[in-house]
N, CA and C atoms as an extended XYZ file, in Angstrom:
543
Properties=species:S:1:pos:R:3:atomname:S:1:resname:S:1:resid:I:1 pbc="F F F"
N         0.968      -18.023      -11.645 N   MET     1
C        -0.267      -18.402      -12.284 CA  MET     1
C        -0.651      -17.282      -13.229 C   MET     1
N        -0.962      -17.619      -14.434 N   GLY     2
C        -1.366      -16.615      -15.410 CA  GLY     2
C        -2.671      -15.959      -15.026 C   GLY     2
N        -2.844      -14.704      -15.459 N   SER     3
C        -4.049      -13.973      -15.092 CA  SER     3
C        -5.292      -14.549      -15.736 C   SER     3
N        -5.152      -15.389      -16.759 N   ASP     4
C        -6.314      -15.978      -17.410 CA  ASP     4
C        -6.781      -17.262      -16.729 C   ASP     4
N        -6.058      -17.701      -15.734 N   GLU     5
C        -6.386      -18.936      -15.027 CA  GLU     5
C        -7.157      -18.604      -13.745 C   GLU     5
N        -8.453      -18.919      -13.722 N   ALA     6
C        -9.297      -18.590      -12.565 CA  ALA     6
C        -8.951      -19.477      -11.380 C   ALA     6
N        -9.090      -18.931      -10.205 N   TRP     7
C        -8.816      -19.640       -8.955 CA  TRP     7
C        -9.954      -19.312       -8.013 C   TRP     7
N       -10.756      -20.312       -7.674 N   MET     8
C       -11.883      -20.095       -6.772 CA  MET     8
C       -11.332      -19.921       -5.368 C   MET     8
N       -11.500      -18.744       -4.811 N   GLY     9
C       -10.954      -18.448       -3.496 CA  GLY     9
C       -12.013      -18.493       -2.416 C   GLY     9
N       -11.585      -18.849       -1.227 N   GLU    10
C       -12.481      -18.851       -0.079 CA  GLU    10
C       -11.658      -18.531        1.154 C   GLU    10
N       -12.120      -17.591        1.947 N   ALA    11
C       -11.363      -17.139        3.112 CA  ALA    11
C       -11.403      -18.139        4.264 C   ALA    11
N       -12.459      -18.914        4.396 N   GLN    12
C       -12.658      -19.753        5.589 CA  GLN    12
C       -11.465      -20.645        5.941 C   GLN    12
N       -10.831      -21.345        4.984 N   PRO    13
C        -9.687      -22.176        5.383 CA  PRO    13
C        -8.542      -21.382        6.001 C   PRO    13
N        -8.443      -20.106        5.654 N   TYR    14
C        -7.367      -19.267        6.171 CA  TYR    14
C        -7.687      -18.707        7.551 C   TYR    14
N        -8.913      -18.915        7.999 N   LEU    15
C        -9.339      -18.424        9.310 CA  LEU    15
C        -9.456      -19.547       10.330 C   LEU    15
N        -9.242      -20.784        9.891 N   ALA    16
C        -9.399      -21.946       10.767 CA  ALA    16
C        -8.038      -22.420       11.274 C   ALA    16
N        -7.894      -22.571       12.585 N   PRO    17
C        -6.644      -23.135       13.115 CA  PRO    17
C        -6.398      -24.521       12.532 C   PRO    17
N        -5.145      -24.852       12.310 N   ARG    18
C        -4.760      -26.149       11.739 CA  ARG    18
C        -4.511      -27.134       12.878 C   ARG    18
N        -4.717      -28.406       12.582 N   ARG    19
C        -4.395      -29.463       13.553 CA  ARG    19
C        -2.921      -29.803       13.456 C   ARG    19
N        -2.379      -30.411       14.498 N   ALA    20
C        -0.960      -30.795       14.514 CA  ALA    20
C        -0.643      -31.644       13.288 C   ALA    20
N         0.432      -31.292       12.590 N   GLY    21
C         0.866      -32.038       11.426 CA  GLY    21
C         0.149      -31.672       10.137 C   GLY    21
N        -0.896      -30.861       10.225 N   GLU    22
C        -1.651      -30.459        9.043 CA  GLU    22
C        -0.903      -29.332        8.330 C   GLU    22
N        -0.884      -29.375        6.992 N   SER    23
C        -0.180      -28.336        6.248 CA  SER    23
C        -0.934      -27.014        6.343 C   SER    23
N        -0.235      -25.933        6.023 N   ASP    24
C        -0.863      -24.618        6.066 CA  ASP    24
C        -1.953      -24.540        4.991 C   ASP    24
N        -2.840      -23.566        5.116 N   ALA    25
C        -4.005      -23.455        4.239 CA  ALA    25
C        -3.607      -23.279        2.774 C   ALA    25
N        -2.586      -22.464        2.494 N   TRP    26
C        -2.177      -22.244        1.109 CA  TRP    26
C        -1.615      -23.520        0.490 C   TRP    26
N        -0.765      -24.230        1.219 N   SER    27
C        -0.211      -25.486        0.689 CA  SER    27
C        -1.320      -26.498        0.426 C   SER    27
N        -2.286      -26.574        1.341 N   ALA    28
C        -3.405      -27.504        1.170 CA  ALA    28
C        -4.268      -27.106       -0.032 C   ALA    28
N        -4.534      -25.802       -0.182 N   GLU    29
C        -5.351      -25.336       -1.309 CA  GLU    29
C        -4.660      -25.629       -2.638 C   GLU    29
N        -3.371      -25.373       -2.727 N   ALA    30
C        -2.625      -25.645       -3.958 CA  ALA    30
C        -2.584      -27.151       -4.244 C   ALA    30
N        -2.340      -27.962       -3.211 N   ALA    31
C        -2.274      -29.419       -3.393 CA  ALA    31
C        -3.600      -29.981       -3.894 C   ALA    31
N        -4.715      -29.416       -3.432 N   ALA    32
C        -6.032      -29.876       -3.883 CA  ALA    32
C        -6.216      -29.635       -5.382 C   ALA    32
N        -5.413      -28.749       -5.966 N   ARG    33
C        -5.472      -28.458       -7.402 CA  ARG    33
C        -4.308      -29.103       -8.149 C   ARG    33
N        -3.598      -30.010       -7.460 N   GLY    34
C        -2.479      -30.688       -8.079 CA  GLY    34
C        -1.256      -29.808       -8.246 C   GLY    34
N        -1.151      -28.760       -7.433 N   ARG    35
C        -0.041      -27.810       -7.509 CA  ARG    35
C         0.724      -27.831       -6.195 C   ARG    35
N         1.803      -27.074       -6.141 N   ARG    36
C         2.644      -27.015       -4.946 CA  ARG    36
C         2.686      -25.574       -4.442 C   ARG    36
N         2.154      -25.349       -3.255 N   GLY    37
C         2.155      -24.021       -2.655 CA  GLY    37
C         3.259      -23.899       -1.619 C   GLY    37
N         3.799      -22.725       -1.500 N   GLY    38
C         4.829      -22.479       -0.497 CA  GLY    38
C         4.911      -20.997       -0.204 C   GLY    38
N         5.799      -20.648        0.701 N   GLN    39
C         5.998      -19.234        1.016 CA  GLN    39
C         7.395      -19.030        1.561 C   GLN    39
N         7.866      -17.796        1.391 N   ARG    40
C         9.182      -17.404        1.890 CA  ARG    40
C         8.968      -16.174        2.772 C   ARG    40
N         9.433      -16.262        4.003 N   LEU    41
C         9.329      -15.136        4.929 CA  LEU    41
C        10.379      -14.096        4.536 C   LEU    41
N         9.919      -12.878        4.266 N   LEU    42
C        10.822      -11.809        3.845 CA  LEU    42
C        11.270      -10.935        5.010 C   LEU    42
N        10.369      -10.687        5.964 N   ALA    43
C        10.707       -9.811        7.092 CA  ALA    43
C         9.675       -9.965        8.197 C   ALA    43
N        10.113       -9.735        9.419 N   VAL    44
C         9.238       -9.594       10.587 CA  VAL    44
C         9.761       -8.366       11.311 C   VAL    44
N         8.888       -7.362       11.463 N   GLU    45
C         9.355       -6.121       12.055 CA  GLU    45
C         8.213       -5.350       12.680 C   GLU    45
N         8.573       -4.417       13.560 N   GLU    46
C         7.594       -3.487       14.094 CA  GLU    46
C         7.656       -2.237       13.229 C   GLU    46
N         6.477       -1.766       12.801 N   VAL    47
C         6.393       -0.625       11.894 CA  VAL    47
C         5.274        0.311       12.323 C   VAL    47
N         5.349        1.540       11.836 N   ASP    48
C         4.226        2.460       11.915 CA  ASP    48
C         3.344        2.034       10.737 C   ASP    48
N         2.159        1.534       10.987 N   PRO    49
C         1.373        0.921        9.913 CA  PRO    49
C         0.741        1.932        8.967 C   PRO    49
N         0.294        1.442        7.803 N   PRO    50
C        -0.478        2.310        6.906 CA  PRO    50
C        -1.753        2.775        7.617 C   PRO    50
N        -2.308        3.917        7.193 N   PRO    51
C        -3.496        4.464        7.869 CA  PRO    51
C        -4.660        3.483        8.013 C   PRO    51
N        -4.943        2.651        6.999 N   MET    52
C        -6.083        1.732        7.100 CA  MET    52
C        -5.867        0.707        8.216 C   MET    52
N        -4.622        0.285        8.429 N   VAL    53
C        -4.311       -0.665        9.503 CA  VAL    53
C        -4.431        0.052       10.847 C   VAL    53
N        -3.871        1.235       10.922 N   ARG    54
C        -3.942        2.032       12.159 CA  ARG    54
C        -5.402        2.267       12.553 C   ARG    54
N        -6.229        2.638       11.574 N   ASP    55
C        -7.644        2.898       11.858 CA  ASP    55
C        -8.357        1.647       12.359 C   ASP    55
N        -8.095        0.514       11.728 N   PHE    56
C        -8.755       -0.733       12.126 CA  PHE    56
C        -8.344       -1.148       13.541 C   PHE    56
N        -7.047       -1.047       13.838 N   PHE    57
C        -6.558       -1.433       15.164 CA  PHE    57
C        -6.826       -0.370       16.225 C   PHE    57
N        -7.101        0.856       15.803 N   GLY    58
C        -7.322        1.935       16.758 CA  GLY    58
C        -6.037        2.402       17.401 C   GLY    58
N        -4.919        2.310       16.670 N   THR    59
C        -3.637        2.763       17.201 CA  THR    59
C        -3.404        4.222       16.824 C   THR    59
N        -2.539        4.859       17.559 N   GLU    60
C        -2.185        6.261       17.324 CA  GLU    60
C        -1.048        6.341       16.296 C   GLU    60
N        -0.940        7.465       15.570 N   PRO    61
C         0.207        7.642       14.670 CA  PRO    61
C         1.512        7.460       15.446 C   PRO    61
N         2.430        6.719       14.865 N   GLY    62
C         3.709        6.445       15.515 CA  GLY    62
C         3.684        5.231       16.423 C   GLY    62
N         2.501        4.701       16.736 N   GLU    63
C         2.398        3.495       17.569 CA  GLU    63
C         2.657        2.278       16.679 C   GLU    63
N         3.654        1.496       17.041 N   ALA    64
C         4.089        0.380       16.199 CA  ALA    64
C         3.151       -0.822       16.287 C   ALA    64
N         3.085       -1.536       15.170 N   VAL    65
C         2.433       -2.839       15.099 CA  VAL    65
C         3.443       -3.800       14.482 C   VAL    65
N         3.197       -5.089       14.620 N   THR    66
C         4.080       -6.100       14.042 CA  THR    66
C         3.564       -6.483       12.664 C   THR    66
N         4.480       -6.584       11.703 N   VAL    67
C         4.119       -7.059       10.362 CA  VAL    67
C         5.008       -8.243       10.001 C   VAL    67
N         4.380       -9.250        9.414 N   ARG    68
C         5.085      -10.403        8.854 CA  ARG    68
C         4.913      -10.305        7.340 C   ARG    68
N         6.028      -10.138        6.618 N   ARG    69
C         5.998       -9.989        5.163 CA  ARG    69
C         6.444      -11.300        4.512 C   ARG    69
N         5.590      -11.796        3.587 N   ARG    70
C         5.889      -13.079        2.956 CA  ARG    70
C         5.734      -13.003        1.436 C   ARG    70
N         6.491      -13.832        0.744 N   LEU    71
C         6.352      -14.037       -0.687 CA  LEU    71
C         5.673      -15.393       -0.846 C   LEU    71
N         4.514      -15.406       -1.493 N   ILE    72
C         3.740      -16.636       -1.671 CA  ILE    72
C         4.101      -17.232       -3.025 C   ILE    72
N         4.342      -18.535       -3.019 N   LEU    73
C         4.811      -19.239       -4.212 CA  LEU    73
C         3.802      -20.293       -4.657 C   LEU    73
N         3.715      -20.489       -5.957 N   LEU    74
C         2.931      -21.574       -6.536 CA  LEU    74
C         3.842      -22.274       -7.524 C   LEU    74
N         4.102      -23.555       -7.262 N   ASP    75
C         5.054      -24.320       -8.079 CA  ASP    75
C         6.384      -23.567       -8.176 C   ASP    75
N         6.830      -23.043       -7.049 N   ASP    76
C         8.098      -22.323       -6.901 CA  ASP    76
C         8.152      -20.987       -7.636 C   ASP    76
N         7.038      -20.501       -8.147 N   GLU    77
C         6.981      -19.203       -8.810 CA  GLU    77
C         6.220      -18.215       -7.925 C   GLU    77
N         6.702      -16.967       -7.815 N   PRO    78
C         6.004      -15.975       -6.978 CA  PRO    78
C         4.651      -15.590       -7.585 C   PRO    78
N         3.606      -15.598       -6.749 N   VAL    79
C         2.262      -15.217       -7.195 CA  VAL    79
C         1.621      -14.163       -6.300 C   VAL    79
N         2.244      -13.877       -5.162 N   GLU    80
C         1.599      -12.964       -4.216 CA  GLU    80
C         2.615      -12.452       -3.200 C   GLU    80
N         2.425      -11.207       -2.798 N   LEU    81
C         3.105      -10.648       -1.630 CA  LEU    81
C         2.046      -10.541       -0.547 C   LEU    81
N         2.338      -11.010        0.643 N   ALA    82
C         1.363      -10.987        1.735 CA  ALA    82
C         1.998      -10.352        2.968 C   ALA    82
N         1.412       -9.250        3.399 N   ASP    83
C         1.843       -8.565        4.618 CA  ASP    83
C         0.726       -8.710        5.639 C   ASP    83
N         1.018       -9.368        6.757 N   SER    84
C         0.030       -9.541        7.817 CA  SER    84
C         0.459       -8.720        9.029 C   SER    84
N        -0.459       -7.834        9.450 N   TYR    85
C        -0.210       -6.908       10.565 CA  TYR    85
C        -0.955       -7.388       11.808 C   TYR    85
N        -0.305       -7.223       12.983 N   TYR    86
C        -0.888       -7.619       14.265 CA  TYR    86
C        -0.642       -6.514       15.289 C   TYR    86
N        -1.623       -6.232       16.149 N   PRO    87
C        -1.382       -5.260       17.218 CA  PRO    87
C        -0.183       -5.709       18.064 C   PRO    87
N         0.635       -4.770       18.467 N   ALA    88
C         1.840       -5.104       19.243 CA  ALA    88
C         1.499       -5.844       20.526 C   ALA    88
N         0.408       -5.477       21.198 N   HIS    89
C         0.089       -6.138       22.465 CA  HIS    89
C        -0.275       -7.614       22.261 C   HIS    89
N        -0.641       -8.003       21.057 N   ILE    90
C        -0.904       -9.416       20.759 CA  ILE    90
C         0.387      -10.108       20.331 C   ILE    90
N         1.192       -9.451       19.483 N   ALA    91
C         2.349      -10.099       18.871 CA  ALA    91
C         3.598      -10.162       19.742 C   ALA    91
N         3.862       -9.115       20.522 N   ARG    92
C         5.109       -9.071       21.296 CA  ARG    92
C         5.225      -10.271       22.219 C   ARG    92
N         6.434      -10.849       22.221 N   GLY    93
C         6.708      -11.993       23.090 CA  GLY    93
C         6.174      -13.313       22.540 C   GLY    93
N         5.661      -13.319       21.296 N   THR    94
C         5.161      -14.552       20.683 CA  THR    94
C         5.937      -14.818       19.395 C   THR    94
N         5.665      -15.948       18.788 N   ARG    95
C         6.312      -16.285       17.515 CA  ARG    95
C         5.881      -15.343       16.391 C   ARG    95
N         4.771      -14.627       16.564 N   LEU    96
C         4.370      -13.644       15.554 CA  LEU    96
C         5.448      -12.592       15.362 C   LEU    96
N         6.171      -12.270       16.422 N   ALA    97
C         7.188      -11.227       16.385 CA  ALA    97
C         8.584      -11.784       16.105 C   ALA    97
N         8.690      -13.073       15.883 N   GLU    98
C         9.985      -13.699       15.623 CA  GLU    98
C        10.110      -14.071       14.155 C   GLU    98
N        11.330      -13.989       13.661 N   ARG    99
C        11.585      -14.420       12.288 CA  ARG    99
C        11.610      -15.955       12.285 C   ARG    99
N        10.776      -16.549       11.485 N   GLY   100
C        10.724      -17.998       11.369 CA  GLY   100
C         9.299      -18.466       11.128 C   GLY   100
N         9.201      -19.667       10.616 N   LYS   101
C         7.899      -20.254       10.319 CA  LYS   101
C         7.151      -20.532       11.623 C   LYS   101
N         5.842      -20.329       11.583 N   ILE   102
C         4.991      -20.612       12.735 CA  ILE   102
C         4.265      -21.926       12.446 C   ILE   102
N         4.542      -22.976       13.205 N   PRO   103
C         3.862      -24.254       12.951 CA  PRO   103
C         2.338      -24.084       12.969 C   PRO   103
N         1.695      -24.508       11.895 N   GLY   104
C         0.246      -24.371       11.795 CA  GLY   104
C        -0.194      -22.997       11.345 C   GLY   104
N         0.733      -22.043       11.249 N   GLY   105
C         0.418      -20.696       10.780 CA  GLY   105
C        -0.018      -19.770       11.893 C   GLY   105
N        -0.116      -18.495       11.552 N   ALA   106
C        -0.456      -17.460       12.522 CA  ALA   106
C        -1.828      -17.674       13.147 C   ALA   106
N        -2.803      -18.101       12.352 N   VAL   107
C        -4.162      -18.292       12.882 CA  VAL   107
C        -4.170      -19.360       13.972 C   VAL   107
N        -3.394      -20.406       13.791 N   THR   108
C        -3.307      -21.461       14.807 CA  THR   108
C        -2.687      -20.915       16.082 C   THR   108
N        -1.596      -20.153       15.943 N   LEU   109
C        -0.956      -19.548       17.109 CA  LEU   109
C        -1.903      -18.580       17.808 C   LEU   109
N        -2.561      -17.732       17.040 N   LEU   110
C        -3.506      -16.779       17.625 CA  LEU   110
C        -4.606      -17.493       18.413 C   LEU   110
N        -5.112      -18.599       17.890 N   ALA   111
C        -6.159      -19.358       18.595 CA  ALA   111
C        -5.641      -19.872       19.935 C   ALA   111
N        -4.377      -20.323       19.976 N   THR   112
C        -3.825      -20.805       21.250 CA  THR   112
C        -3.654      -19.663       22.250 C   THR   112
N        -3.574      -18.428       21.742 N   LEU   113
C        -3.444      -17.247       22.603 CA  LEU   113
C        -4.814      -16.680       22.994 C   LEU   113
N        -5.884      -17.329       22.528 N   GLY   114
C        -7.239      -16.885       22.872 CA  GLY   114
C        -7.868      -15.951       21.860 C   GLY   114
N        -7.274      -15.831       20.690 N   PHE   115
C        -7.799      -14.959       19.640 CA  PHE   115
C        -8.307      -15.824       18.486 C   PHE   115
N        -9.565      -16.208       18.556 N   THR   116
C       -10.185      -17.015       17.510 CA  THR   116
C       -10.858      -16.072       16.519 C   THR   116
N       -10.523      -16.187       15.227 N   PRO   117
C       -11.089      -15.242       14.260 CA  PRO   117
C       -12.585      -15.439       14.037 C   PRO   117
N       -13.256      -14.333       13.772 N   GLU   118
C       -14.666      -14.395       13.412 CA  GLU   118
C       -14.811      -15.146       12.091 C   GLU   118
N       -16.024      -15.540       11.760 N   ASP   119
C       -16.272      -16.303       10.541 CA  ASP   119
C       -16.357      -15.464        9.278 C   ASP   119
N       -16.624      -14.186        9.396 N   ASP   120
C       -16.846      -13.376        8.193 CA  ASP   120
C       -16.083      -12.056        8.233 C   ASP   120
N       -14.765      -12.120        7.974 N   PRO   121
C       -13.985      -10.886        7.977 CA  PRO   121
C       -14.379      -10.005        6.788 C   PRO   121
N       -14.095       -8.732        6.915 N   LEU   122
C       -14.305       -7.807        5.816 CA  LEU   122
C       -13.133       -7.945        4.853 C   LEU   122
N       -13.432       -8.086        3.556 N   GLU   123
C       -12.387       -8.128        2.544 CA  GLU   123
C       -12.628       -7.012        1.546 C   GLU   123
N       -11.582       -6.279        1.226 N   ASP   124
C       -11.630       -5.185        0.276 CA  ASP   124
C       -10.690       -5.549       -0.870 C   ASP   124
N       -11.179       -5.476       -2.119 N   VAL   125
C       -10.374       -5.847       -3.283 CA  VAL   125
C       -10.379       -4.704       -4.291 C   VAL   125
N        -9.213       -4.394       -4.825 N   TYR   126
C        -9.134       -3.415       -5.905 CA  TYR   126
C        -7.949       -3.763       -6.800 C   TYR   126
N        -7.987       -3.252       -8.037 N   ALA   127
C        -6.897       -3.452       -8.989 CA  ALA   127
C        -5.973       -2.245       -8.942 C   ALA   127
N        -4.696       -2.486       -9.202 N   ALA   128
C        -3.703       -1.414       -9.215 CA  ALA   128
C        -2.604       -1.788      -10.202 C   ALA   128
N        -1.753       -0.832      -10.472 N   THR   129
C        -0.559       -1.084      -11.263 CA  THR   129
C         0.559       -1.408      -10.278 C   THR   129
N         1.261       -2.511      -10.534 N   ALA   130
C         2.349       -2.916       -9.639 CA  ALA   130
C         3.440       -1.844       -9.614 C   ALA   130
N         3.918       -1.553       -8.396 N   ASP   131
C         5.026       -0.597       -8.290 CA  ASP   131
C         6.335       -1.346       -8.598 C   ASP   131
N         7.443       -0.632       -8.771 N   PRO   132
C         8.700       -1.301       -9.147 CA  PRO   132
C         9.123       -2.424       -8.196 C   PRO   132
N         8.941       -2.246       -6.881 N   SER   133
C         9.363       -3.308       -5.948 CA  SER   133
C         8.452       -4.540       -6.082 C   SER   133
N         7.164       -4.329       -6.322 N   GLN   134
C         6.249       -5.452       -6.538 CA  GLN   134
C         6.591       -6.167       -7.843 C   GLN   134
N         6.893       -5.409       -8.892 N   CYS   135
C         7.295       -6.023      -10.166 CA  CYS   135
C         8.531       -6.902       -9.973 C   CYS   135
N         9.517       -6.395       -9.235 N   ALA   136
C        10.747       -7.160       -9.005 CA  ALA   136
C        10.462       -8.436       -8.219 C   ALA   136
N         9.688       -8.343       -7.135 N   ALA   137
C         9.418       -9.515       -6.285 CA  ALA   137
C         8.557      -10.555       -6.985 C   ALA   137
N         7.631      -10.089       -7.827 N   LEU   138
C         6.682      -11.010       -8.456 CA  LEU   138
C         7.044      -11.340       -9.906 C   LEU   138
N         8.230      -10.923      -10.346 N   ASN   139
C         8.693      -11.171      -11.719 CA  ASN   139
C         7.701      -10.660      -12.757 C   ASN   139
N         7.241       -9.429      -12.571 N   LEU   140
C         6.272       -8.817      -13.476 CA  LEU   140
C         6.939       -7.739      -14.324 C   LEU   140
N         6.430       -7.523      -15.525 N   PRO   141
C         6.960       -6.418      -16.325 CA  PRO   141
C         6.461       -5.077      -15.773 C   PRO   141
N         7.160       -3.989      -16.054 N   PRO   142
C         6.693       -2.673      -15.597 CA  PRO   142
C         5.260       -2.405      -16.078 C   PRO   142
N         4.457       -1.823      -15.189 N   GLY   143
C         3.087       -1.488      -15.535 CA  GLY   143
C         2.094       -2.634      -15.452 C   GLY   143
N         2.523       -3.782      -14.946 N   ALA   144
C         1.626       -4.943      -14.862 CA  ALA   144
C         0.516       -4.700      -13.836 C   ALA   144
N        -0.674       -5.218      -14.099 N   PRO   145
C        -1.766       -5.078      -13.130 CA  PRO   145
C        -1.644       -6.112      -12.011 C   PRO   145
N        -2.101       -5.730      -10.840 N   VAL   146
C        -2.177       -6.653       -9.703 CA  VAL   146
C        -3.507       -6.425       -8.988 C   VAL   146
N        -3.933       -7.424       -8.252 N   LEU   147
C        -5.083       -7.282       -7.363 CA  LEU   147
C        -4.557       -7.081       -5.960 C   LEU   147
N        -5.161       -6.173       -5.224 N   ILE   148
C        -4.819       -5.954       -3.823 CA  ILE   148
C        -6.038       -6.375       -3.013 C   ILE   148
N        -5.884       -7.418       -2.225 N   LEU   149
C        -6.958       -7.891       -1.351 CA  LEU   149
C        -6.529       -7.608        0.077 C   LEU   149
N        -7.343       -6.870        0.803 N   THR   150
C        -7.061       -6.567        2.205 CA  THR   150
C        -8.147       -7.211        3.047 C   THR   150
N        -7.723       -8.053        3.988 N   ARG   151
C        -8.655       -8.755        4.878 CA  ARG   151
C        -8.513       -8.187        6.282 C   ARG   151
N        -9.629       -7.697        6.830 N   PHE   152
C        -9.686       -7.137        8.177 CA  PHE   152
C       -10.365       -8.170        9.071 C   PHE   152
N        -9.626       -8.730       10.030 N   THR   153
C       -10.162       -9.808       10.857 CA  THR   153
C       -10.229       -9.398       12.325 C   THR   153
N       -11.391       -9.606       12.908 N   THR   154
C       -11.548       -9.437       14.352 CA  THR   154
C       -11.712      -10.814       14.962 C   THR   154
N       -11.453      -10.917       16.259 N   CYS   155
C       -11.670      -12.196       16.934 CA  CYS   155
C       -13.131      -12.264       17.383 C   CYS   155
N       -13.533      -13.407       17.848 N   THR   156
C       -14.932      -13.626       18.219 CA  THR   156
C       -15.391      -12.708       19.352 C   THR   156
N       -14.445      -12.093       20.078 N   THR   157
C       -14.813      -11.122       21.120 CA  THR   157
C       -14.977       -9.717       20.552 C   THR   157
N       -14.711       -9.556       19.253 N   GLY   158
C       -14.836       -8.259       18.607 CA  GLY   158
C       -13.556       -7.449       18.537 C   GLY   158
N       -12.480       -7.947       19.132 N   GLU   159
C       -11.207       -7.214       19.114 CA  GLU   159
C       -10.503       -7.387       17.767 C   GLU   159
N       -10.041       -6.296       17.140 N   PRO   160
C        -9.268       -6.414       15.899 CA  PRO   160
C        -7.981       -7.197       16.152 C   PRO   160
N        -7.704       -8.195       15.301 N   MET   161
C        -6.546       -9.051       15.545 CA  MET   161
C        -5.574       -9.157       14.376 C   MET   161
N        -6.018       -8.902       13.149 N   GLU   162
C        -5.119       -9.061       12.011 CA  GLU   162
C        -5.642       -8.266       10.818 C   GLU   162
N        -4.712       -7.679       10.087 N   VAL   163
C        -5.005       -7.109        8.772 CA  VAL   163
C        -3.981       -7.723        7.828 C   VAL   163
N        -4.469       -8.373        6.786 N   SER   164
C        -3.582       -8.948        5.775 CA  SER   164
C        -3.782       -8.210        4.466 C   SER   164
N        -2.672       -7.742        3.899 N   VAL   165
C        -2.695       -7.057        2.609 CA  VAL   165
C        -1.966       -7.968        1.626 C   VAL   165
N        -2.725       -8.465        0.641 N   MET   166
C        -2.184       -9.422       -0.315 CA  MET   166
C        -2.166       -8.806       -1.707 C   MET   166
N        -0.993       -8.738       -2.303 N   THR   167
C        -0.813       -8.224       -3.655 CA  THR   167
C        -0.665       -9.438       -4.562 C   THR   167
N        -1.656       -9.637       -5.444 N   MET   168
C        -1.765      -10.890       -6.203 CA  MET   168
C        -1.618      -10.685       -7.704 C   MET   168
N        -1.098      -11.707       -8.348 N   THR   169
C        -0.957      -11.708       -9.804 CA  THR   169
C        -2.023      -12.572      -10.461 C   THR   169
N        -2.905      -13.160       -9.687 N   ARG   170
C        -3.827      -14.123      -10.265 CA  ARG   170
C        -5.262      -13.618      -10.325 C   ARG   170
N        -6.030      -14.285      -11.123 N   HIS   171
C        -7.468      -14.043      -11.268 CA  HIS   171
C        -8.156      -14.775      -10.121 C   HIS   171
N        -9.070      -14.122       -9.433 N   LEU   172
C        -9.793      -14.745       -8.327 CA  LEU   172
C       -11.283      -14.788       -8.614 C   LEU   172
N       -11.922      -15.822       -8.134 N   GLN   173
C       -13.376      -15.905       -8.113 CA  GLN   173
C       -13.763      -16.216       -6.690 C   GLN   173
N       -14.870      -15.633       -6.233 N   TYR   174
C       -15.326      -15.849       -4.865 CA  TYR   174
C       -16.760      -16.314       -4.856 C   TYR   174
N       -17.077      -17.157       -3.916 N   ARG   175
C       -18.462      -17.530       -3.646 CA  ARG   175
C       -18.902      -16.701       -2.450 C   ARG   175
N       -20.074      -16.165       -2.526 N   GLN   176
C       -20.646      -15.400       -1.426 CA  GLN   176
C       -21.697      -16.255       -0.725 C   GLN   176
N       -21.712      -16.216        0.578 N   ARG   177
C       -22.719      -16.942        1.349 CA  ARG   177
C       -23.834      -15.994        1.741 C   ARG   177
N       -25.056      -16.458        1.612 N   LYS   178
C       -26.196      -15.666        2.041 CA  LYS   178
C       -26.328      -15.853        3.540 C   LYS   178
N       -26.466      -14.755        4.251 N   GLN   179
C       -26.596      -14.818        5.703 CA  GLN   179
C       -28.061      -14.688        6.092 C   GLN   179
N       -28.436      -15.431        7.123 N   ALA   180
C       -29.787      -15.313        7.653 CA  ALA   180
C       -29.961      -13.932        8.285 C   ALA   180
N       -31.112      -13.366        8.117 N   VAL   181
C       -31.356      -12.021        8.652 CA  VAL   181
C       -32.168      -12.100        9.917 C   VAL   181
């Protein structure tokens, strides 16, 4: 998607478990715009996470977490790299730690495990210059700008459950909801 093409984004569909047979949130969002959304799983591994993930999960340096790395596609063209991190005690022994598609997506699986996401995760967005590996994966020229959106999600019990780092090539617009005080 070209950077001049606005895309109204909303986190809520990505936090809601899907019903049996329902497409994933990205495919549904793209289809609602007459487009075709998809994704390719690049890796599933245990890693020493970046400091922001470690801090959010409260893990110690060297303590591994599970990451699922995906290439997000729109009409078969790469538009985003998405790395979703999960605490090892949540992911180990589940499909989160296995290479392969998760029916209904990670949020659906997490809900079946008793981890229902809160309604208002913290999202941090900033612009950056794509590094060489991002340029290669997203078919960008050297020095191209990207948006980095990081979503920090806790479950309704307050336990940190997921950090997603999304490197995007598209223009985003967001609606903000006013909360009752």
